[in-house]
C-alpha positions as CSV (number, residue, x, y, z in Angstrom):
1,M,15.1,-18.9,-15.4
2,E,11.6,-17.8,-14.3
3,Y,10.4,-19.3,-11.0
4,D,7.3,-21.5,-11.3
5,Y,4.6,-19.7,-9.2
6,S,2.0,-22.4,-9.7
7,F,0.9,-24.4,-6.7
8,E,-1.4,-27.3,-5.8
9,G,-5.0,-26.3,-5.3
10,M,-4.8,-23.0,-7.1
11,D,-7.9,-24.0,-9.2
12,A,-9.9,-23.4,-6.0
13,V,-8.5,-20.0,-5.2
14,I,-10.7,-17.1,-6.1
15,S,-9.0,-14.7,-8.4
16,P,-7.5,-12.2,-8.5
17,A,-5.5,-13.3,-5.5
18,L,-2.1,-12.0,-4.2
19,I,0.1,-15.0,-3.3
20,Y,3.2,-14.8,-1.1
21,Y,6.0,-17.4,-1.5
22,R,7.6,-18.1,1.8
23,S,10.9,-19.7,0.6
24,L,11.6,-16.8,-1.8
25,I,10.9,-14.2,0.9
26,C,13.2,-16.1,3.3
27,E,16.0,-16.0,0.7
28,N,15.5,-12.3,0.2
29,I,15.7,-11.7,4.0
30,Q,18.9,-13.8,4.2
31,K,20.5,-11.8,1.3
32,A,19.6,-8.5,3.0
33,V,21.2,-9.7,6.3
34,R,24.4,-10.6,4.4
35,T,24.6,-7.3,2.6
36,A,24.1,-5.4,5.9
37,K,26.8,-7.6,7.6
38,G,24.3,-8.6,10.3
39,A,20.6,-8.6,11.2
40,D,21.3,-6.0,13.9
41,R,22.1,-3.4,11.3
42,L,18.8,-3.7,9.5
43,W,15.9,-1.4,10.3
44,P,13.5,-2.4,7.5
45,H,10.4,-0.7,6.4
46,I,7.2,-2.8,6.7
47,K,5.0,-0.7,4.4
48,S,5.6,-3.1,1.6
49,H,3.6,-5.9,3.3
50,K,2.0,-4.4,6.5
51,M,1.9,-7.9,8.0
52,A,2.5,-9.2,11.5
53,D,3.5,-12.6,10.1
54,M,6.2,-11.0,7.9
55,I,7.5,-9.1,11.0
56,R,7.7,-12.3,13.0
57,L,9.4,-14.1,10.0
58,S,12.0,-11.3,9.9
59,M,12.5,-11.5,13.7
60,G,13.3,-15.2,13.2
61,Y,16.4,-14.1,11.3
62,G,17.4,-11.7,14.1
63,I,15.8,-8.4,12.9
64,T,14.3,-6.5,15.8
65,R,14.0,-3.0,14.5
66,F,11.3,-1.9,12.1
67,K,10.2,1.3,10.3
68,C,6.6,2.2,9.6
69,A,4.6,4.6,7.6
70,T,1.5,4.7,9.7
71,I,0.6,4.4,13.4
72,A,-1.3,1.2,12.6
73,E,1.9,-0.3,11.2
74,A,3.7,0.8,14.3
75,E,1.1,-0.8,16.5
76,V,1.4,-4.1,14.6
77,A,5.2,-4.0,15.0
78,A,5.0,-3.3,18.7
79,S,2.4,-6.2,19.1
80,C,5.0,-8.6,17.6
81,G,7.5,-7.6,20.3
82,A,9.7,-5.4,18.0
83,G,12.6,-3.9,20.0
84,H,12.6,-0.5,18.3
85,V,10.0,1.1,16.1
86,V,10.2,4.3,14.1
87,I,7.3,6.0,12.4
88,S,9.0,7.6,9.4
89,Y,6.1,9.9,8.6
90,P,5.7,13.4,10.1
91,L,3.2,13.4,13.0
92,V,0.6,16.2,12.8
93,E,-2.6,17.1,14.6
94,P,-4.7,14.0,15.7
95,N,-1.8,11.6,14.9
96,I,0.2,13.3,17.7
97,A,-2.2,12.1,20.4
98,R,-2.4,8.7,18.8
99,A,1.4,8.3,18.7
100,V,1.7,9.3,22.4
101,K,-0.8,6.6,23.4
102,L,1.1,4.0,21.3
103,V,4.6,4.6,22.6
104,Q,4.0,3.2,26.1
105,G,5.6,-0.2,26.3
106,T,8.0,-0.1,23.4
107,Q,11.1,1.8,22.2
108,F,9.4,4.2,19.9
109,Y,10.8,7.0,17.7
110,A,9.1,9.8,15.9
111,I,10.7,11.7,13.1
112,G,10.5,15.5,12.8
113,D,11.3,18.4,10.5
114,N,9.0,21.0,12.0
115,L,9.7,22.6,15.4
116,E,6.1,23.6,16.0
117,M,4.8,20.1,15.5
118,L,7.6,18.7,17.7
119,A,6.6,21.2,20.4
120,Q,3.0,19.9,20.2
121,L,4.3,16.3,20.4
122,G,6.3,17.2,23.5
123,D,3.2,18.8,25.1
124,A,1.1,15.8,24.4
125,A,3.7,13.5,26.0
126,R,3.6,15.5,29.3
127,E,0.8,13.5,30.9
128,S,1.8,10.0,29.7
129,T,5.3,9.0,28.7
130,G,7.3,11.9,30.0
131,S,9.3,12.2,26.8
132,I,9.3,11.2,23.1
133,Q,12.4,10.0,21.3
134,V,12.9,11.8,18.0
135,L,15.0,11.4,14.9
136,V,15.5,14.5,12.8
137,D,14.3,13.8,9.3
138,V,17.0,15.0,6.8
139,N,16.3,16.1,3.3
140,L,19.0,14.5,1.2
141,G,17.7,16.0,-2.1
142,M,14.4,14.1,-2.6
143,D,12.5,17.2,-1.4
144,R,9.6,15.3,0.0
145,T,10.1,15.8,3.7
146,G,13.0,16.8,5.9
147,V,15.4,19.5,7.0
148,S,18.2,20.4,4.6
149,M,21.7,19.2,5.6
150,K,23.0,22.7,6.1
151,E,20.1,23.5,8.5
152,V,20.4,20.3,10.5
153,P,22.8,21.6,13.2
154,A,20.6,24.6,14.1
155,F,17.5,22.4,13.9
156,C,19.0,19.8,16.3
157,E,19.9,22.6,18.7
158,A,16.4,23.9,18.7
159,C,14.9,20.4,18.9
160,A,17.1,19.5,21.9
161,G,15.6,22.5,23.7
162,I,12.0,21.4,23.4
163,P,10.6,20.0,26.7
164,R,9.9,16.3,26.6
165,I,11.6,15.8,23.2
166,A,14.6,13.5,23.4
167,L,16.9,13.9,20.4
168,R,18.2,10.5,19.4
169,G,19.7,10.8,15.9
170,L,19.0,11.3,12.2
171,H,16.6,9.6,9.7
172,C,18.1,9.9,6.2
173,Y,16.1,8.5,3.3
174,D,17.4,8.9,-0.3
175,G,14.5,7.7,-2.4
176,H,15.7,9.8,-5.3
177,R,18.8,7.6,-5.7
178,T,17.4,5.6,-8.6
179,E,20.3,5.5,-11.0
180,Q,20.0,2.2,-12.9
181,D,23.8,1.7,-13.0
182,Y,25.2,0.6,-9.7
183,T,28.5,2.4,-10.1
184,S,26.7,5.7,-10.8
185,R,24.4,5.2,-7.8
186,K,27.3,4.3,-5.5
187,M,29.2,7.3,-6.6
188,Q,26.4,9.7,-5.7
189,V,25.8,7.9,-2.4
190,D,29.5,8.0,-1.4
191,K,29.6,11.7,-2.3
192,L,26.7,12.5,0.0
193,N,27.9,10.2,2.8
194,L,31.2,12.1,3.1
195,R,29.2,15.1,4.2
196,L,26.6,13.2,6.2
197,I,29.1,11.2,8.3
198,D,31.0,14.3,9.2
199,L,27.7,16.0,10.2
200,F,26.6,13.0,12.3
201,R,29.9,12.8,14.0
202,S,29.7,16.5,15.0
203,L,26.2,16.1,16.3
204,K,27.2,13.1,18.5
205,E,29.9,15.3,20.1
206,R,27.4,18.0,20.8
207,F,24.4,15.9,21.9
208,A,25.2,13.0,24.2
209,F,22.3,10.7,23.2
210,C,22.3,11.5,19.4
211,S,23.5,8.0,18.4
212,I,21.2,6.6,15.7
213,L,21.8,7.0,12.0
214,I,19.2,5.4,9.7
215,L,20.2,5.4,6.0
216,G,18.7,4.5,2.6
217,G,16.0,2.5,0.9
218,T,16.1,-0.6,-1.3
219,P,18.1,0.8,-4.3
220,S,20.7,2.6,-2.2
221,F,20.9,0.0,0.6
222,P,24.0,-1.8,-0.8
223,C,25.7,1.5,-1.5
224,H,25.5,2.5,2.2
225,A,26.3,-1.0,3.6
226,D,29.9,-0.1,4.4
227,V,29.0,2.9,6.6
228,R,30.0,2.0,10.2
229,D,27.6,2.4,13.1
230,A,24.6,3.0,10.8
231,F,21.3,1.2,10.3
232,F,19.7,0.5,7.0
233,S,16.1,0.7,6.1
234,P,15.2,-1.1,2.8
235,G,11.6,-2.1,2.4
236,T,10.6,-3.5,-1.0
237,L,13.4,-6.0,-1.3
238,F,12.0,-8.4,1.2
239,V,9.0,-9.3,-1.0
240,Y,10.3,-7.5,-4.1
241,D,8.6,-6.7,-7.4
242,D,9.0,-6.5,-11.1
243,G,9.6,-2.7,-11.1
244,Y,12.8,-3.0,-9.1
245,R,13.8,-6.2,-10.9
246,K,13.8,-4.4,-14.2
247,K,15.3,-1.1,-13.0
248,F,18.1,-2.4,-10.7
249,P,19.7,-5.5,-12.3
250,D,22.5,-5.4,-9.7
251,L,20.1,-6.2,-6.8
252,P,20.0,-10.0,-6.2
253,Y,16.4,-10.3,-5.0
254,V,13.6,-12.4,-6.5
255,P,9.9,-11.4,-6.6
256,G,8.4,-13.3,-3.7
257,A,4.8,-12.5,-4.6
258,A,2.6,-13.0,-7.6
259,I,-1.1,-12.4,-8.5
260,L,-3.2,-15.3,-9.6
261,T,-5.5,-14.2,-12.4
262,R,-7.8,-15.8,-14.9
263,V,-9.0,-15.1,-18.5
264,V,-12.6,-14.0,-18.2
265,S,-13.3,-12.9,-21.8
266,C,-12.1,-13.1,-25.4
267,P,-14.1,-10.3,-26.9
268,G,-12.5,-10.1,-30.3
269,E,-9.9,-11.7,-32.6
270,G,-6.6,-12.0,-30.7
271,I,-8.0,-10.2,-27.7
272,F,-8.2,-11.6,-24.1
273,T,-9.2,-10.0,-20.8
274,L,-8.0,-10.9,-17.3
275,D,-9.9,-10.4,-14.1
276,L,-7.2,-8.1,-12.8
277,G,-7.9,-4.4,-12.9
278,Y,-6.2,-1.7,-10.9
279,K,-8.3,-2.6,-7.9
280,G,-6.3,-5.8,-7.7
281,S,-2.9,-4.5,-8.8
282,A,-1.3,-1.2,-7.9
283,A,-2.2,1.6,-10.3
284,D,1.3,3.1,-10.1
285,P,3.8,3.7,-11.5
286,A,2.8,5.0,-15.0
287,G,3.2,2.3,-17.7
288,I,2.7,-1.4,-17.5
289,R,1.6,-2.4,-14.0
290,G,2.8,-6.0,-14.0
291,R,4.5,-8.7,-16.0
292,L,2.2,-11.4,-17.3
293,L,3.8,-14.8,-17.2
294,G,3.2,-17.7,-19.5
295,V,1.8,-15.8,-22.6
296,E,4.3,-15.0,-25.3
297,Y,3.8,-12.5,-28.1
298,C,1.1,-10.4,-26.5
299,E,0.9,-6.8,-25.5
300,E,-1.1,-4.8,-22.9
301,W,-3.9,-2.9,-24.4
302,F,-5.7,-1.2,-21.5
303,Q,-6.7,-1.7,-17.9
304,S,-9.7,-0.6,-16.0
305,E,-11.0,-1.2,-12.4
306,E,-11.8,-4.9,-12.7
307,H,-10.4,-5.8,-16.1
308,W,-7.0,-6.0,-17.9
309,T,-7.1,-6.4,-21.6
310,F,-4.3,-7.7,-23.8
311,R,-4.0,-8.4,-27.5
312,M,-1.8,-10.9,-29.3
313,K,0.8,-9.5,-31.7
314,P,0.1,-9.8,-35.4
315,G,0.6,-13.4,-36.6
316,Y,0.0,-14.9,-33.2
317,E,-3.8,-14.4,-32.8
318,R,-4.5,-18.1,-32.8
319,E,-2.3,-18.5,-29.7
320,R,-4.6,-16.4,-27.6
321,P,-5.4,-18.0,-24.2
322,K,-8.8,-19.5,-23.6
323,V,-11.5,-18.3,-21.1
324,G,-10.9,-19.8,-17.7
325,E,-7.1,-20.2,-18.1
326,E,-5.0,-19.3,-15.0
327,F,-1.9,-17.1,-15.2
328,F,0.3,-15.2,-12.8
329,V,1.3,-11.6,-12.9
330,I,4.4,-10.2,-11.0
331,P,3.3,-6.7,-9.8
332,T,5.4,-3.7,-10.9
333,H,4.9,-2.2,-7.5
334,I,4.3,-4.6,-4.6
335,C,3.8,-2.1,-1.8
336,P,0.4,-0.7,-2.7
337,T,-0.6,-4.0,-4.2
338,S,-0.3,-5.7,-0.8
339,A,-2.6,-3.1,0.7
340,L,-5.4,-4.0,-1.8
341,Y,-5.9,-7.5,-0.1
342,P,-7.1,-8.3,3.4
343,S,-5.0,-11.4,3.5
344,V,-2.7,-13.5,1.3
345,P,-2.3,-17.3,0.9
346,V,1.3,-18.3,1.6
347,V,2.8,-21.0,-0.6
348,E,5.8,-23.2,0.3
349,G,6.9,-26.4,-1.5
350,G,4.1,-26.0,-4.1
351,K,1.3,-26.0,-1.5
352,I,-0.6,-23.4,0.5
353,V,0.8,-23.6,4.0
354,D,-0.7,-20.5,5.7
355,H,-2.8,-17.4,5.3
356,W,-1.3,-14.1,6.4
357,S,-3.5,-11.2,7.3
358,V,-2.5,-7.7,6.0
359,S,-2.7,-6.6,9.6
360,A,-2.1,-2.8,9.1
361,R,-4.1,-2.5,5.9
362,N,-6.4,0.0,7.7
363,R,-4.8,3.2,9.0
364,Q,-6.4,2.8,12.4
365,I,-6.5,-0.4,14.6
366,T,-6.7,0.6,18.3
367,Y,-5.2,4.0,18.6
């Protein structure tokens, strides 16, 4: 049964507007904690929301570790009192100096897959922090970043020898594990984990402080959940979206965000246009960018910057919505959608109870 995303006073909200639903998000957080078998095992990614209020909400459930894609996100997490913050994005050139300034005052970790850049990071730390904690980024087959598993031991050896670089563990993201069937996904994850756990055990024996293992993203998170002494870093599942809802039916999460939109034109028979272009809803992935609720027997026609045009299916032209009618769209991809808005109204109990700033929407805040 579809959740009713309507709320009191929505007629006064300027559209398009991204709305967060606090009770749904809280339920998603609680489900993640149960799957992880404890909040202390979660190291969630905040790129999906970039919000200080979401971080504080998560901390209320005992989550104290956070993963970030930008230095701005890391700054926001640190400002909320997060215990441990990792930037899961390679630091190069100006970002090295920014990171060194940021790390003072919090347990901060960088990731690395390039020895030259790690040496530069160590040099930059000389005058301020003394050392930088580093997790080696492991390429598990996604081929986006990271060191291949067979090269990890030699890379760790070289990394441990870089002045002012403190090797602390491994960062292992398997974003390519997108098998729709849970059994197939779990089989692939288990096969890889057999090798990965042996590798991590040998590294802990060789390097005294190599004790952190961060695994997975949202689709693979439940597949990793039985790995002892590991942390898990899902991101999207806390707010969730329609893309994951369709692709991974085994995941028990509910979309906790929706976009309020209105019909602004009916330019032809059976045709209607919403005020929701790809400047208000993420332009990825390819295909339909959101699920329109409340209008049956229609199909997407095309989307542009500020408009999204639909047409009724043959025989249903007379059921076309009227200009001014309000509807909700569940985004296909919530992460870039959140970054399109400076703030979001927060609904609970059918009423707006707060407004949350998208705190790290900009890539630079202080540092």
